[in-house]
TILORO-729185 format. One record per residue: residue number from 1; x, y, z of N, C-alpha, C in turn; residue in three letters. Coordinates in pm, whole numbers. Layout:
N
<site pos="NUM" n_east="X" n_north="Y" n_up="Z" ca_east="X" ca_north="Y" ca_up="Z" c_east="X" c_north="Y" c_up="Z" code="ALA"/>
...
***
This chain:
140
<site pos="1" n_east="-1665" n_north="1187" n_up="1211" ca_east="-1687" ca_north="1084" ca_up="1111" c_east="-1587" c_north="972" c_up="1132" code="UNK"/>
<site pos="2" n_east="-1635" n_north="852" n_up="1134" ca_east="-1546" ca_north="735" ca_up="1143" c_east="-1497" c_north="699" c_up="1004" code="UNK"/>
<site pos="3" n_east="-1366" n_north="691" n_up="989" ca_east="-1307" ca_north="651" ca_up="863" c_east="-1284" c_north="501" c_up="868" code="UNK"/>
<site pos="4" n_east="-1333" n_north="432" n_up="767" ca_east="-1316" ca_north="287" ca_up="760" c_east="-1214" c_north="254" c_up="652" code="UNK"/>
<site pos="5" n_east="-1157" n_north="136" n_up="660" ca_east="-1068" ca_north="93" ca_up="554" c_east="-1148" c_north="92" c_up="424" code="UNK"/>
<site pos="6" n_east="-1093" n_north="147" n_up="317" ca_east="-1166" ca_north="153" ca_up="191" c_east="-1186" c_north="15" c_up="130" code="UNK"/>
<site pos="7" n_east="-1300" n_north="-1" n_up="65" ca_east="-1330" ca_north="-129" ca_up="1" c_east="-1251" c_north="-151" c_up="-127" code="UNK"/>
<site pos="8" n_east="-1208" n_north="-42" n_up="-191" ca_east="-1141" ca_north="-54" ca_up="-321" c_east="-994" c_north="-93" c_up="-309" code="UNK"/>
<site pos="9" n_east="-937" n_north="-91" n_up="-190" ca_east="-793" ca_north="-113" ca_up="-173" c_east="-756" c_north="-260" c_up="-191" code="UNK"/>
<site pos="10" n_east="-655" n_north="-283" n_up="-272" ca_east="-589" ca_north="-413" ca_up="-284" c_east="-681" c_north="-529" c_up="-318" code="UNK"/>
<site pos="11" n_east="-782" n_north="-506" n_up="-397" ca_east="-867" ca_north="-615" ca_up="-446" c_east="-823" c_north="-647" c_up="-588" code="UNK"/>
<site pos="12" n_east="-710" n_north="-713" n_up="-597" ca_east="-648" ca_north="-734" ca_up="-727" c_east="-697" c_north="-858" c_up="-800" code="UNK"/>
<site pos="13" n_east="-778" n_north="-941" n_up="-736" ca_east="-828" ca_north="-1060" ca_up="-805" c_east="-923" c_north="-1022" c_up="-918" code="UNK"/>
<site pos="14" n_east="-980" n_north="-902" n_up="-911" ca_east="-1072" ca_north="-857" ca_up="-1017" c_east="-1015" c_north="-736" c_up="-1090" code="UNK"/>
<site pos="15" n_east="-885" n_north="-719" n_up="-1088" ca_east="-823" ca_north="-602" ca_up="-1148" c_east="-852" c_north="-592" c_up="-1298" code="UNK"/>
<site pos="16" n_east="-873" n_north="-705" n_up="-1362" ca_east="-894" ca_north="-705" ca_up="-1507" c_east="-1038" c_north="-734" c_up="-1549" code="UNK"/>
<site pos="17" n_east="-1132" n_north="-725" n_up="-1456" ca_east="-1270" ca_north="-754" ca_up="-1492" c_east="-1355" c_north="-627" c_up="-1493" code="UNK"/>
<site pos="18" n_east="-1449" n_north="-624" n_up="-1584" ca_east="-1546" ca_north="-516" ca_up="-1599" c_east="-1479" c_north="-381" c_up="-1623" code="UNK"/>
<site pos="19" n_east="-1381" n_north="-381" n_up="-1712" ca_east="-1308" ca_north="-259" ca_up="-1747" c_east="-1383" c_north="-187" c_up="-1858" code="UNK"/>
<site pos="20" n_east="-1411" n_north="-58" n_up="-1838" ca_east="-1470" ca_north="25" ca_up="-1942" c_east="-1361" c_north="84" c_up="-2031" code="UNK"/>
<site pos="21" n_east="-1254" n_north="129" n_up="-1967" ca_east="-1148" ca_north="197" ca_up="-2040" c_east="-1019" c_north="186" c_up="-1959" code="UNK"/>
<site pos="22" n_east="-908" n_north="179" n_up="-2030" ca_east="-779" ca_north="183" ca_up="-1963" c_east="-682" c_north="256" c_up="-2052" code="UNK"/>
<site pos="23" n_east="-590" n_north="327" n_up="-1988" ca_east="-485" ca_north="392" ca_up="-2065" c_east="-355" c_north="385" c_up="-1987" code="UNK"/>
<site pos="24" n_east="-248" n_north="368" n_up="-2063" ca_east="-117" ca_north="363" ca_up="-2000" c_east="-62" c_north="505" c_up="-1994" code="UNK"/>
<site pos="25" n_east="-16" n_north="544" n_up="-1877" ca_east="44" ca_north="673" ca_up="-1853" c_east="196" c_north="658" c_up="-1859" code="UNK"/>
<site pos="26" n_east="270" n_north="768" n_up="-1859" ca_east="417" ca_north="755" ca_up="-1859" c_east="467" c_north="678" c_up="-1736" code="UNK"/>
<site pos="27" n_east="571" n_north="598" n_up="-1756" ca_east="631" ca_north="524" ca_up="-1645" c_east="678" c_north="622" c_up="-1538" code="UNK"/>
<site pos="28" n_east="681" n_north="574" n_up="-1414" ca_east="731" ca_north="654" ca_up="-1303" c_east="828" c_north="571" c_up="-1220" code="UNK"/>
<site pos="29" n_east="933" n_north="636" n_up="-1173" ca_east="1029" ca_north="570" ca_up="-1086" c_east="974" c_north="565" c_up="-944" code="UNK"/>
<site pos="30" n_east="984" n_north="449" n_up="-881" ca_east="939" ca_north="431" ca_up="-743" c_east="1044" c_north="353" c_up="-667" code="UNK"/>
<site pos="31" n_east="1052" n_north="381" n_up="-540" ca_east="1143" ca_north="308" ca_up="-451" c_east="1069" c_north="185" c_up="-402" code="UNK"/>
<site pos="32" n_east="1126" n_north="67" n_up="-429" ca_east="1062" ca_north="-59" ca_up="-392" c_east="1169" c_north="-160" c_up="-359" code="UNK"/>
<site pos="33" n_east="1154" n_north="-227" n_up="-244" ca_east="1249" ca_north="-328" ca_up="-197" c_east="1393" c_north="-276" c_up="-198" code="UNK"/>
<site pos="34" n_east="1411" n_north="-150" n_up="-160" ca_east="1544" ca_north="-94" ca_up="-144" c_east="1610" c_north="-40" c_up="-269" code="UNK"/>
<site pos="35" n_east="1543" n_north="-46" n_up="-383" ca_east="1602" ca_north="9" ca_up="-505" c_east="1494" c_north="84" c_up="-585" code="UNK"/>
<site pos="36" n_east="1539" n_north="162" n_up="-680" ca_east="1446" ca_north="238" ca_up="-763" c_east="1403" c_north="153" c_up="-881" code="UNK"/>
<site pos="37" n_east="1275" n_north="150" n_up="-905" ca_east="1217" ca_north="69" ca_up="-1012" c_east="1131" c_north="157" c_up="-1101" code="UNK"/>
<site pos="38" n_east="1144" n_north="144" n_up="-1231" ca_east="1056" ca_north="213" ca_up="-1324" c_east="926" c_north="134" c_up="-1332" code="UNK"/>
<site pos="39" n_east="819" n_north="194" n_up="-1287" ca_east="691" ca_north="126" ca_up="-1284" c_east="603" c_north="169" c_up="-1400" code="UNK"/>
<site pos="40" n_east="531" n_north="72" n_up="-1455" ca_east="428" ca_north="103" ca_up="-1554" c_east="309" c_north="160" c_up="-1478" code="UNK"/>
<site pos="41" n_east="248" n_north="266" n_up="-1532" ca_east="136" ca_north="331" ca_up="-1465" c_east="14" c_north="319" c_up="-1556" code="UNK"/>
<site pos="42" n_east="-96" n_north="271" n_up="-1498" ca_east="-221" ca_north="255" ca_up="-1573" c_east="-334" c_north="326" c_up="-1501" code="UNK"/>
<site pos="43" n_east="-421" n_north="387" n_up="-1578" ca_east="-544" ca_north="445" ca_up="-1525" c_east="-658" c_north="361" c_up="-1582" code="UNK"/>
<site pos="44" n_east="-734" n_north="300" n_up="-1493" ca_east="-837" ca_north="205" ca_up="-1534" c_east="-973" c_north="256" c_up="-1485" code="UNK"/>
<site pos="45" n_east="-1070" n_north="259" n_up="-1575" ca_east="-1206" ca_north="294" ca_up="-1538" c_east="-1290" c_north="167" c_up="-1546" code="UNK"/>
<site pos="46" n_east="-1361" n_north="138" n_up="-1437" ca_east="-1438" ca_north="15" ca_up="-1426" c_east="-1587" c_north="39" c_up="-1446" code="UNK"/>
<site pos="47" n_east="-1655" n_north="-65" n_up="-1490" ca_east="-1801" ca_north="-66" ca_up="-1502" c_east="-1855" c_north="-150" c_up="-1387" code="UNK"/>
<site pos="48" n_east="-1862" n_north="-90" n_up="-1270" ca_east="-1912" ca_north="-159" ca_up="-1152" c_east="-2026" c_north="-77" c_up="-1096" code="UNK"/>
<site pos="49" n_east="-2146" n_north="-127" n_up="-1114" ca_east="-2268" ca_north="-53" ca_up="-1081" c_east="-2275" c_north="-10" c_up="-935" code="UNK"/>
<site pos="50" n_east="-2212" n_north="-85" n_up="-845" ca_east="-2217" ca_north="-51" ca_up="-703" c_east="-2127" c_north="67" c_up="-669" code="UNK"/>
<site pos="51" n_east="-2039" n_north="107" n_up="-761" ca_east="-1950" ca_north="220" ca_up="-737" c_east="-2010" c_north="346" c_up="-797" code="UNK"/>
<site pos="52" n_east="-1996" n_north="457" n_up="-726" ca_east="-2039" ca_north="587" ca_up="-778" c_east="-1941" c_north="629" c_up="-889" code="UNK"/>
<site pos="53" n_east="-1984" n_north="721" n_up="-978" ca_east="-1894" ca_north="762" ca_up="-1088" c_east="-1757" c_north="810" c_up="-1041" code="UNK"/>
<site pos="54" n_east="-1752" n_north="879" n_up="-928" ca_east="-1624" ca_north="930" ca_up="-878" c_east="-1532" c_north="819" c_up="-829" code="UNK"/>
<site pos="55" n_east="-1585" n_north="701" n_up="-808" ca_east="-1508" ca_north="589" ca_up="-754" c_east="-1458" c_north="493" c_up="-862" code="UNK"/>
<site pos="56" n_east="-1502" n_north="510" n_up="-984" ca_east="-1479" ca_north="408" ca_up="-1087" c_east="-1342" c_north="410" c_up="-1153" code="UNK"/>
<site pos="57" n_east="-1263" n_north="516" n_up="-1132" ca_east="-1130" ca_north="522" ca_up="-1194" c_east="-1023" c_north="500" c_up="-1087" code="UNK"/>
<site pos="58" n_east="-932" n_north="407" n_up="-1116" ca_east="-823" ca_north="372" ca_up="-1025" c_east="-693" c_north="377" c_up="-1103" code="UNK"/>
<site pos="59" n_east="-589" n_north="433" n_up="-1041" ca_east="-456" ca_north="431" ca_up="-1101" c_east="-371" c_north="326" c_up="-1030" code="UNK"/>
<site pos="60" n_east="-295" n_north="251" n_up="-1111" ca_east="-207" ca_north="147" ca_up="-1059" c_east="-65" c_north="172" c_up="-1106" code="UNK"/>
<site pos="61" n_east="32" n_north="154" n_up="-1017" ca_east="174" ca_north="154" ca_up="-1049" c_east="218" c_north="9" c_up="-1034" code="UNK"/>
<site pos="62" n_east="272" n_north="-49" n_up="-1141" ca_east="306" ca_north="-192" ca_up="-1140" c_east="455" c_north="-210" c_up="-1162" code="UNK"/>
<site pos="63" n_east="518" n_north="-284" n_up="-1070" ca_east="659" ca_north="-320" ca_up="-1083" c_east="668" c_north="-427" c_up="-1193" code="UNK"/>
<site pos="64" n_east="729" n_north="-397" n_up="-1308" ca_east="730" ca_north="-493" ca_up="-1418" c_east="813" c_north="-618" c_up="-1392" code="UNK"/>
<site pos="65" n_east="911" n_north="-610" n_up="-1302" ca_east="994" ca_north="-727" ca_up="-1274" c_east="917" c_north="-832" c_up="-1196" code="UNK"/>
<site pos="66" n_east="839" n_north="-790" n_up="-1097" ca_east="766" ca_north="-884" ca_up="-1012" c_east="617" c_north="-888" c_up="-1042" code="UNK"/>
<site pos="67" n_east="570" n_north="-799" n_up="-1130" ca_east="427" ca_north="-788" ca_up="-1163" c_east="342" c_north="-767" c_up="-1038" code="UNK"/>
<site pos="68" n_east="390" n_north="-677" n_up="-952" ca_east="318" ca_north="-642" ca_up="-830" c_east="268" c_north="-499" c_up="-841" code="UNK"/>
<site pos="69" n_east="146" n_north="-477" n_up="-791" ca_east="96" ca_north="-341" ca_up="-779" c_east="166" c_north="-281" c_up="-657" code="UNK"/>
<site pos="70" n_east="247" n_north="-178" n_up="-679" ca_east="322" ca_north="-118" ca_up="-569" c_east="262" c_north="16" c_up="-525" code="UNK"/>
<site pos="71" n_east="166" n_north="65" n_up="-603" ca_east="97" ca_north="187" ca_up="-563" c_east="-42" c_north="185" c_up="-626" code="UNK"/>
<site pos="72" n_east="-138" n_north="237" n_up="-552" ca_east="-276" ca_north="240" ca_up="-599" c_east="-337" c_north="371" c_up="-552" code="UNK"/>
<site pos="73" n_east="-408" n_north="440" n_up="-640" ca_east="-472" ca_north="567" ca_up="-607" c_east="-617" c_north="562" c_up="-653" code="UNK"/>
<site pos="74" n_east="-709" n_north="599" n_up="-561" ca_east="-851" ca_north="593" ca_up="-594" c_east="-930" c_north="683" c_up="-500" code="UNK"/>
<site pos="75" n_east="-1056" n_north="702" n_up="-532" ca_east="-1147" ca_north="779" ca_up="-447" c_east="-1260" c_north="688" c_up="-404" code="UNK"/>
<site pos="76" n_east="-1313" n_north="713" n_up="-283" ca_east="-1422" ca_north="631" ca_up="-233" c_east="-1509" c_north="715" c_up="-138" code="UNK"/>
<site pos="77" n_east="-1638" n_north="706" n_up="-157" ca_east="-1732" ca_north="773" ca_up="-68" c_east="-1740" c_north="697" c_up="63" code="UNK"/>
<site pos="78" n_east="-1738" n_north="771" n_up="175" ca_east="-1755" ca_north="710" ca_up="306" c_east="-1852" c_north="794" c_up="388" code="UNK"/>
<site pos="79" n_east="-1918" n_north="728" n_up="481" ca_east="-2014" ca_north="793" ca_up="569" c_east="-2149" c_north="724" c_up="556" code="UNK"/>
<site pos="80" n_east="-2215" n_north="706" n_up="668" ca_east="-2340" ca_north="631" ca_up="669" c_east="-2462" c_north="718" c_up="640" code="UNK"/>
<site pos="81" n_east="-2454" n_north="847" n_up="667" ca_east="-2568" ca_north="935" ca_up="643" c_east="-2527" c_north="1041" c_up="542" code="UNK"/>
<site pos="82" n_east="-2627" n_north="1105" n_up="481" ca_east="-2599" ca_north="1208" ca_up="382" c_east="-2515" c_north="1321" c_up="442" code="UNK"/>
<site pos="83" n_east="-2539" n_north="1353" n_up="568" ca_east="-2466" ca_north="1461" ca_up="633" c_east="-2320" c_north="1425" c_up="658" code="UNK"/>
<site pos="84" n_east="-2292" n_north="1297" n_up="677" ca_east="-2155" ca_north="1257" ca_up="710" c_east="-2077" c_north="1205" c_up="590" code="UNK"/>
<site pos="85" n_east="-2140" n_north="1195" n_up="474" ca_east="-2071" ca_north="1141" ca_up="356" c_east="-1965" c_north="1237" c_up="304" code="UNK"/>
<site pos="86" n_east="-1850" n_north="1180" n_up="268" ca_east="-1740" ca_north="1258" ca_up="212" c_east="-1665" c_north="1170" c_up="112" code="UNK"/>
<site pos="87" n_east="-1615" n_north="1232" n_up="8" ca_east="-1536" ca_north="1160" ca_up="-91" c_east="-1390" c_north="1164" c_up="-46" code="UNK"/>
<site pos="88" n_east="-1338" n_north="1047" n_up="-10" ca_east="-1200" ca_north="1035" ca_up="36" c_east="-1112" c_north="996" c_up="-82" code="UNK"/>
<site pos="89" n_east="-993" n_north="1053" n_up="-88" ca_east="-894" ca_north="1018" ca_up="-190" c_east="-783" c_north="940" c_up="-120" code="UNK"/>
<site pos="90" n_east="-763" n_north="817" n_up="-166" ca_east="-670" ca_north="726" ca_up="-102" c_east="-550" c_north="700" c_up="-193" code="UNK"/>
<site pos="91" n_east="-432" n_north="688" n_up="-131" ca_east="-311" ca_north="647" ca_up="-202" c_east="-243" c_north="542" c_up="-114" code="UNK"/>
<site pos="92" n_east="-226" n_north="423" n_up="-170" ca_east="-155" ca_north="315" ca_up="-100" c_east="-25" c_north="289" c_up="-174" code="UNK"/>
<site pos="93" n_east="85" n_north="289" n_up="-100" ca_east="215" ca_north="264" ca_up="-160" c_east="283" c_north="150" c_up="-84" code="UNK"/>
<site pos="94" n_east="336" n_north="55" n_up="-159" ca_east="411" ca_north="-57" ca_up="-102" c_east="559" c_north="-25" c_up="-121" code="UNK"/>
<site pos="95" n_east="636" n_north="-30" n_up="-14" ca_east="778" ca_north="-2" ca_up="-30" c_east="865" c_north="-127" c_up="-18" code="UNK"/>
<site pos="96" n_east="806" n_north="-236" n_up="30" ca_east="880" ca_north="-362" ca_up="34" c_east="781" c_north="-478" c_up="48" code="UNK"/>
<site pos="97" n_east="828" n_north="-594" n_up="9" ca_east="746" ca_north="-715" ca_up="21" c_east="834" c_north="-823" c_up="81" code="UNK"/>
<site pos="98" n_east="781" n_north="-895" n_up="180" ca_east="851" ca_north="-1008" ca_up="240" c_east="760" c_north="-1129" c_up="230" code="UNK"/>
<site pos="99" n_east="817" n_north="-1240" n_up="192" ca_east="741" ca_north="-1364" ca_up="177" c_east="780" c_north="-1458" c_up="290" code="UNK"/>
<site pos="100" n_east="685" n_north="-1537" n_up="337" ca_east="707" ca_north="-1634" ca_up="444" c_east="747" c_north="-1568" c_up="575" code="UNK"/>
<site pos="101" n_east="692" n_north="-1451" n_up="604" ca_east="719" ca_north="-1382" ca_up="729" c_east="586" c_north="-1365" c_up="803" code="UNK"/>
<site pos="102" n_east="588" n_north="-1377" n_up="935" ca_east="463" ca_north="-1356" ca_up="1008" c_east="422" c_north="-1209" c_up="999" code="UNK"/>
<site pos="103" n_east="293" n_north="-1180" n_up="1007" ca_east="250" ca_north="-1040" ca_up="1003" c_east="297" c_north="-967" c_up="1128" code="UNK"/>
<site pos="104" n_east="311" n_north="-836" n_up="1116" ca_east="347" ca_north="-754" ca_up="1231" c_east="237" c_north="-765" c_up="1336" code="UNK"/>
<site pos="105" n_east="274" n_north="-748" n_up="1462" ca_east="175" ca_north="-761" ca_up="1569" c_east="63" c_north="-659" c_up="1555" code="UNK"/>
<site pos="106" n_east="93" n_north="-538" n_up="1506" ca_east="-12" ca_north="-438" ca_up="1492" c_east="-116" c_north="-482" c_up="1389" code="UNK"/>
<site pos="107" n_east="-73" n_north="-558" n_up="1285" ca_east="-169" ca_north="-610" ca_up="1187" c_east="-261" c_north="-712" c_up="1252" code="UNK"/>
<site pos="108" n_east="-203" n_north="-801" n_up="1330" ca_east="-283" ca_north="-902" ca_up="1401" c_east="-380" c_north="-835" c_up="1496" code="UNK"/>
<site pos="109" n_east="-330" n_north="-739" n_up="1576" ca_east="-416" ca_north="-669" ca_up="1672" c_east="-528" c_north="-596" c_up="1601" code="UNK"/>
<site pos="110" n_east="-496" n_north="-530" n_up="1491" ca_east="-597" ca_north="-455" ca_up="1416" c_east="-704" c_north="-549" c_up="1361" code="UNK"/>
<site pos="111" n_east="-661" n_north="-661" n_up="1305" ca_east="-758" ca_north="-756" ca_up="1248" c_east="-849" c_north="-815" c_up="1356" code="UNK"/>
<site pos="112" n_east="-797" n_north="-835" n_up="1475" ca_east="-876" ca_north="-893" ca_up="1582" c_east="-972" c_north="-791" c_up="1644" code="UNK"/>
<site pos="113" n_east="-946" n_north="-661" n_up="1625" ca_east="-1031" ca_north="-558" ca_up="1684" c_east="-1138" c_north="-506" c_up="1590" code="UNK"/>
<site pos="114" n_east="-1141" n_north="-551" n_up="1467" ca_east="-1245" ca_north="-506" ca_up="1374" c_east="-1377" c_north="-567" c_up="1418" code="UNK"/>
<site pos="115" n_east="-1479" n_north="-482" n_up="1431" ca_east="-1609" ca_north="-528" ca_up="1482" c_east="-1670" c_north="-639" c_up="1398" code="UNK"/>
<site pos="116" n_east="-1646" n_north="-638" n_up="1268" ca_east="-1708" ca_north="-738" ca_up="1182" c_east="-1628" c_north="-866" c_up="1174" code="UNK"/>
<site pos="117" n_east="-1510" n_north="-869" n_up="1235" ca_east="-1425" ca_north="-988" ca_up="1224" c_east="-1437" c_north="-1072" c_up="1350" code="UNK"/>
<site pos="118" n_east="-1480" n_north="-1194" n_up="1333" ca_east="-1484" ca_north="-1288" ca_up="1443" c_east="-1402" c_north="-1409" c_up="1403" code="UNK"/>
<site pos="119" n_east="-1293" n_north="-1436" n_up="1475" ca_east="-1213" ca_north="-1552" ca_up="1439" c_east="-1298" c_north="-1680" c_up="1444" code="UNK"/>
<site pos="120" n_east="-1279" n_north="-1763" n_up="1346" ca_east="-1353" ca_north="-1887" ca_up="1338" c_east="-1261" c_north="-2004" c_up="1368" code="UNK"/>
<site pos="121" n_east="-1298" n_north="-2084" n_up="1464" ca_east="-1221" ca_north="-2203" ca_up="1495" c_east="-1278" c_north="-2316" c_up="1409" code="UNK"/>
<site pos="122" n_east="-1193" n_north="-2376" n_up="1330" ca_east="-1235" ca_north="-2488" ca_up="1246" c_east="-1200" c_north="-2617" c_up="1320" code="UNK"/>
<site pos="123" n_east="-1295" n_north="-2667" n_up="1398" ca_east="-1270" ca_north="-2785" ca_up="1482" c_east="-1218" c_north="-2904" c_up="1402" code="UNK"/>
<site pos="124" n_east="-1264" n_north="-2916" n_up="1277" ca_east="-1219" ca_north="-3030" ca_up="1196" c_east="-1072" c_north="-3018" c_up="1157" code="UNK"/>
<site pos="125" n_east="-1011" n_north="-2900" n_up="1177" ca_east="-870" ca_north="-2881" ca_up="1145" c_east="-781" c_north="-2887" c_up="1269" code="UNK"/>
<site pos="126" n_east="-837" n_north="-2870" n_up="1385" ca_east="-758" ca_north="-2863" ca_up="1508" c_east="-688" c_north="-2996" c_up="1531" code="UNK"/>
<site pos="127" n_east="-557" n_north="-2989" n_up="1557" ca_east="-479" ca_north="-3107" ca_up="1590" c_east="-440" c_north="-3192" c_up="1471" code="UNK"/>
<site pos="128" n_east="-469" n_north="-3148" n_up="1350" ca_east="-435" ca_north="-3226" ca_up="1231" c_east="-321" c_north="-3156" c_up="1156" code="UNK"/>
<site pos="129" n_east="-233" n_north="-3232" n_up="1093" ca_east="-124" ca_north="-3169" ca_up="1018" c_east="-178" c_north="-3098" c_up="893" code="UNK"/>
<site pos="130" n_east="-110" n_north="-2993" n_up="856" ca_east="-147" ca_north="-2921" ca_up="734" c_east="-113" c_north="-3008" c_up="613" code="UNK"/>
<site pos="131" n_east="-191" n_north="-3001" n_up="507" ca_east="-159" ca_north="-3081" ca_up="387" c_east="-33" c_north="-3025" c_up="321" code="UNK"/>
<site pos="132" n_east="37" n_north="-3113" n_up="247" ca_east="153" ca_north="-3069" ca_up="171" c_east="107" c_north="-2975" c_up="59" code="UNK"/>
<site pos="133" n_east="184" n_north="-2870" n_up="36" ca_east="154" ca_north="-2780" ca_up="-75" c_east="282" c_north="-2710" c_up="-116" code="UNK"/>
<site pos="134" n_east="281" n_north="-2652" n_up="-235" ca_east="396" ca_north="-2579" ca_up="-287" c_east="349" c_north="-2445" c_up="-341" code="UNK"/>
<site pos="135" n_east="431" n_north="-2342" n_up="-322" ca_east="404" ca_north="-2210" ca_up="-375" c_east="526" c_north="-2161" c_up="-449" code="UNK"/>
<site pos="136" n_east="504" n_north="-2082" n_up="-552" ca_east="615" ca_north="-2020" ca_up="-623" c_east="653" c_north="-1891" c_up="-552" code="UNK"/>
<site pos="137" n_east="784" n_north="-1862" n_up="-551" ca_east="825" ca_north="-1733" ca_up="-495" c_east="814" c_north="-1626" c_up="-603" code="UNK"/>
<site pos="138" n_east="857" n_north="-1503" n_up="-574" ca_east="842" ca_north="-1393" ca_up="-669" c_east="924" c_north="-1413" c_up="-796" code="UNK"/>
<site pos="139" n_east="1022" n_north="-1501" n_up="-793" ca_east="1104" ca_north="-1529" ca_up="-911" c_east="1058" c_north="-1653" c_up="-984" code="UNK"/>
<site pos="140" n_east="941" n_north="-1705" n_up="-950" ca_east="888" ca_north="-1821" ca_up="-1020" c_east="916" c_north="-1949" c_up="-948" code="UNK"/>
***
């Protein structure tokens, strides 16, 4: 069976949409950016019709200082045929965050080797300076 990257991982733009139920669990200490942080833990059940019932509940560990999800736990069905389908249980943990750093080479290599990913050259952008922009860092 080929294991694919789960679809439920790190899709935080919709973390607060289509929630059926949520409950706060006891805080848990986690190691993050070199120190121990007490994280708020939430169990969220979503109303997303495309997800099977076993996939609809996700647990999040949130660093309250930076408001970052530092751990995520969920289940997801994988497999293209009935014979190959299996319910996978995933746990993603972030132990550090760096801003304004290039991605590791293995991330670049992995992204370029995904069958569905084809780099797109935007000819209208080639040779032109990037527009001015500003971003806030983790401290605002």
